[in-house]
N, C-alpha and C positions, 0 to 999 in steps of 0.2 A: 233284231230278233222279234218275231211276231209275238202277239200278246196271248196270255192265258185267258180262259173264260172266267167270268166272275164267280163261277161255281154254283151259287145258289140262284142264278137267274132262271134256271129250269129245275124245279124240284124233281127228285128221282121218282118216277112213276112206274109202278108195276101193273101191267094190264091183267085183267081177270083171265083165268085159265080158259074160259070159253069165249073170250073176245079176241078177234084177230088183231095183230099189231097194227098200229096206225101212227103216222108221223105227228108228233107233238113238239112244237117249238118254232124257231125262226129260220127263214132262208131269205137271203138278199144279196146285195152287192155293196162293196165298200171301197174305201181308199185307205191304205195302210202306209205308215211311215216307220221304218225299222233301221236306224243307223247302226253301224258297227264301230268298235272301239278304235281301230287303226284307220289311217287315211286310205280311202278306197275310191276307185273310179265308178263303182257300181252305183246305180240310183237307189236311194233308200225309200222312195215313195212309189207305190204301184197300186193298180186296181186289183182287188181280190174278191173272191166269193165270200159271202158271210153265211155261216152255218152254226146254229146253236139249237140242236134238236135231239130228240130221241125217237127211235123206231124199234119197238120191242127192246131187245138187249143191246142193240147197236146205238151209238150216239156220236154227235159232233159237238165240240165246245170251242168254237172259233178256230183254233189251230190244232186242237187235240181231237183225235178220232180213235174209237175203240169199240170194244164189246164187253158187256158185263159177264163175268164168269161165274160168280157165286155171291149170294147175299152175305153182308158182313156189317154188323152194327146198324148205323143209320144209312148205309149205302151198300156198296158191293166191292169185291175185288175185280179189277178190270185189266184187260190186255190192251195196251195203248201204243199209239204212234203219234208223232207230231210233225207238222209241216212248218219248218223253220226257214227263215231267210238269213241264216248266219253265214252263208257263202258270199264271196265278193272277189273282185279283181283289185289287187293291191296297186296303189299309186306309185310306190317306189319301185325302181328296177329290181328284179327283172319283170315286174308287173305280173306276178304269179296269179293264176286263177284258182281260188279255193272253193271247192264244192260244198254245198250245204249239207249239213248232217242228215243222217237217216236214223232217227231214234226209234227203238223198239223196247218196250218194257212192261212193267206191271205197276199198278197204282190203285188208289181208292179216293173216292169223293164222299165225304160224310156230311150230309145236310142235316144238322142238328137244330134244336130249338134256339141255340145261341149263335147260329151262323154256320157257314160251310167251311170244312177243313179238307184240304187236298194234299196228298203225298204221292208223288210219282217218281219212279227210278227207271232210267233208260240206259241202254247200251247203244252207242253210235255205231251202226253197221257201215257207215261211210268211212272217209279217209282218216279221221282222227282216232277211231276205235276207242273213244273215251267213254267215261261214265258220267251221267247227268242225273242230278237229284233236284226235284222242285218241291218246295213246301209252300203252302199258301193258306191264308185265312181270308174269308170274305163275309161281310155283314150285309144285311138288306134293310133299306129304309124306303118305305113307300110314302108318297105325298101326291095326292090327286092323280094327275096324268103322268107322273114321273115316278121312276124307281131308281134308287141310288145304291150302288154296290161298292163301298170302299174295300180296298184289298191291301194286304201286306204279306210279305213272305221273303224267301231267300232261294237263290239258285246256286247249287254247288256244281262245279265243273272240275273233272279230274285233270291231272297234269298233262296227260296226252291230248285232251281236248283243248286246253289252253295253249299248249305248245303249237298245235296246228293252226288255230284261229287267231291267237294273240301274240305268238312269237315268244312266249315265256314258259320255261319248263317247270312251272309250279301250279298246283291246284288253286282254285279261286272260289270264294263264297261271296256272291253279290246280293246284298239285300235290295228289296224294291218295295215301292208303295204305288198304288194306283187307284183309279176311280172309273167305274163303268156307270153310264147313265142311259136309261131307256126312257124315251118320250113317246107316248101314244099319240099319233097324229090324227088318224081317223079310221074307224073300223078296226081292221086287222093290221094296219100299217104302223110301223114303229121306226123311229130314228134312234140309232144307237151310237154312242161316243165312248171311247175307252182311251184313257191316257195313263201312262206309267213312267215313273222315273226309277232307273236302276243305278245304284252306286257301285262303281267298279272297285274290286278288291285291289289291295296294294300290289299284289303279284302282277296283275295286268298292267297297272300304272308303272310298273318297273320297266316296261318296254319304252325306250326313249321316243318311239314313234307315237305313243299314246299320250295325247295332250288334254284328255278329258278326265274329269273326276266322276262323271255320270253320263248316262244315256237317256234321252227322252224319246219315247215311242208313242204311237197313237193310232187309232182306228176310228173312222166315221163310216157308218153304213145305214142304208135304208133296207128294211126287212119286212116280210109278210109273215104273220104268225098263224100257224096251223094249230087247231085245238081239237 
């Protein structure tokens, strides 16, 4: 599963009414590693575009894309989708090919003085027809040419989602912790690294084919920052 944005990496910026929208944020190219819980033939590492920007009400946050619908608190209510790599081809016979989910939902990112809070709920329009809920907190620590964004949260997946992808007919709540690091190289060029550990719910580990207690995912990208 691909990674979430650090949230507060790009503060929510509202352009002046007489100012045309312009792109603010990062665009680049990276390498992502996203393993799945069950044994699979699919490769977990791939080259991916890197996007963490805003353009008027539209935005991209690594694997999350959407548009802001209305102001709310320190952020806004948002219409969202995610590009996930949760699909795979199973190793065990009959080596079934499971398609990646197609999430669509609503959420909010609240960039407060004490950090960023994110809450998103999705319906999978793909094969699982499951419900997905993501909650996350991210702080920001700046030091010279570096910015650190420690993250913590939880992923809830309904029973229909878990049944399709993990072979167990129970819902799952998977806590996670991560760290995103930005290093300014020169001018507008940045190196970004994001690592995350997700601890699997007991319901997923109830599948005899699952021999892991956790999943480690990561992303490394080179990006250009537009201001």
